[in-house]
N, C-alpha and C positions, 0 to 999 in steps of 0.2 A: 589488396584487405577483404577477410570476409566481412564481415562488419558494413562494409561500404560498399562491394556487391549489394548485399540485403537491403541496404537502405535505397541503393539507385532503381535497383530491381522492382522495391516495394514505390519507389515515387513512380514511378513511370502510369503509375495508374490516378494516379490523383492531379489534378485540374480535369481533369474528363464531364464530370458531376460533381455538376455543385451542391445538387439535392446528398450526392453520397459525402461531401466532405465537408457539409459542415453538420452533418449529420451524427461523422465520425467525431472532428472537435467536440461537439456541443457535450456528447458520451463522457470525453472526458475533462469535464465539467461539471455535468449532471453526477448530483447525490444522489439521487436514487438508484442510479443504475449501478455506483459505485460502492461506495461507502453503509447507505440504509439498507440495501437489498445485501447484502452480506451481510449486517449488524442484522437487522430480522429477525436472521435463523437464528442469532448467536441467541436472542432474549426467545424462540421457539421451546431452542433443546431448554432452555434453562429454566421451565417453565412447562413443558415435558414432563406429564407423569408417567412414571414405568419406576419399573422396583430399582431399577439404574441411576435413579434422579441422583446421588448425592455425588454420585460417579462423574457422571454427565456434566455436573457442578463443577468438579475438579478439571478436568479438561478443558472446560472455557474459561475457567479461570486461571491456566497453564496458559492459553493459546493467547492470551491477552497479555496473561505478561509477557508472549516473544513478540508481541506485536511492538509493544514501546523499547524491548531490544533491537529488533531490527528496525525502530527511526533511528534512534538512539546511532549504531554501530552506521547506516547510513547514511547517516547527517556529518556522522563523526570523519567517516575515508572521504566525503565528496571534502570536508572540509583541509584536511593533513595531505592527501595526493597529487599529486600534480592536477594541474585543471586541465579538463577534458572541454573542448568545446563543443558545442549541440549539434549536431549533422543541421537542423534548419540556418545555423549561423555560420558556418566551415564555408566559405566560397568557394572551397577546393572542391566540395560536392557540386553545384548549376545544380542543387533542385527546384522542381519547381513544385512554388508552393501551393501549398491543398489552397483554394476558399477556406477562408474564416482565420488563417493560421499566420499569426506576424513573427518577425522574427524576433524581434522588439521583448516577446514572451519571456526568456530565459536568458534577458542579458545578465550576464556575472552569475550565471549558477550550471556547477561544475556537473557534466554531464552521468560521471561518470562517482557510484551506483545506482541506478534507479530509485529514489527512496518510494515513491509512489508503485512503480510492482512490487518491493519490499512487503510493503502495508499489505496490499491487499493479496501476494500467494501467503503473506503469515496467516491470513484468513481464511485462506481456502487450506492450506494446510492444515487449522485446525481442524476443520470438520473432518479432515479424515481420522482424527480419532473419534471420534461422534459417533460418525457414519462411510462409511466411506464410499459409496453412489453421489451422496450431494459432497462428497469430496473433490473426486476426482470431476465433478459438475464443474464446483464453481474454480476448479483448477484451470480446467479447460477455460471457463468464462475467465480467470484474471488472466491463461494465456492468448488469447484471441483479443476481446476487450479491452483490453487492458497494455498489453505487452506490444500483440501486432498493432493496435491501431497506433501506440505513441510510435512506432518505427514509421507508421506511413504516416505522420503528420509530421516527421522528424522532429521529434524533440528527444529520442532516445536510440544507442545504436540498438542493435541484439541486443550487444555482451552488458551495456548497462544493466537492460532487461535481466538478463542471465545471472549476475552480479546481486542487485537486486533480490532477486530470487534462492540461489545460493545463501545467500545473508540470513533469510528468511526462513529456509531450512534449518538451517546450523541451529539460528535459536529459535526454533521450533522443539527441537531435539533438546536443546539443552534444558528448557523451560519444561519439559512434560519430562524429562527427570531429575531434576534435583529442587524444581518448586515445588515439588510436593512433602519433597520432604524437611521445606523452612516451616516459620509459623506463620507463614501468610493466610495458607490455604484453608485454613482449622478459624482463624482467625474471621477471617469476612466470611467462614458458613455458619459462625455462631452471633456474628451482627446483621445477617441477612435474617437470619431467624427468631434473632431476639429485638434488633431495632431495625425493622423493615422500613421506616420512612427515611432517616438519613441516608441511609445504606442503598433503595432505590435511587434516591435522590443523586448520590455524590455516579453513579452508576450510569444517570442520564446521561450525567454532564461529560462520565469521561467517555461512552458512548457519541456522543453531540464532537469532544474532541476525533475521536477517530476514523468516524465517520468527514469529517472534513478534513483529514490530514492535519491534525494542530494548526489549522492556518493562525488560530488565532496566538498560540505561544510560542510559534513560532517567529511572527511578524514582528511582536514585543524582542525576541530575541533575536534578529536583526538591528532592529533600532537602539539593545547597548551595545553588542560588538561593535556597533557605528558609535558610540559616543567615546566604549571604554577602549578603542582600537586605531579610531581613524585619528 
C-alpha cells in the first residue's frame, strides 16, 4: 500500500537524532506553533483597518464556522467508520519509534480521518479568502509541520491527513457559500459592534478551544460516552 510505503520511508529517518525527533514531537503538542500561531493572524485580520474590513470579518466568521463543521465531521467519521489502527500501534509495520513517542498515546483512537489535520487545514484554507499569500503559506505550514510531522511520528497515515484536509476543504467551501446567507453573520457583527464586552469574551473562549483542539469538551464527551454506552 502507498500509505505503508510512505510511513516506512519517513520512518527510516527516525531515531537517528534525538534532538530532531523530540523537536518534531514537541511541535505536535506546542499550542504556540499550531493553534495560537494560526489564530493570532485571524485576530490580526479581524482588527485590520481597511475599506474591506466588514467583508473580511464575514470571511473570518465563515472560516471559523468551517472549523466547527470540520471537527464535527472528522470526529463523527472516526466513530462511524471501521476502526483503523494508528501506524505507531500497528505491529505489522515494524516502525522504529522516534524519540519521545509512546505507542500508548493513541490507544483506542481511530486513525482516519485526522481531525488534527482537518482543523489546521481548515484554518489554513480560511486564510486564502482573506490573503492568498498568507493562505498558501499557512497551507504549506499545515502540510509540513502538521501533516508530514504526524506521519513521521507514526500518529497517522498519509491518507488520514488527506482525508482530514478534504473534509476541511469541503467544509470551507460549504461555509463560505451558505453561512453568509444565514442570520448568523449579521447577528454576530451587530453583537460585536454594540456589545463588544460579551462578544470578545465569548470569542476568547472559542479561540482558546480551537487553539487546544477542543481538549476539554472532547474529554467531557469521552466521559459521558463511557457513562452512557459502556
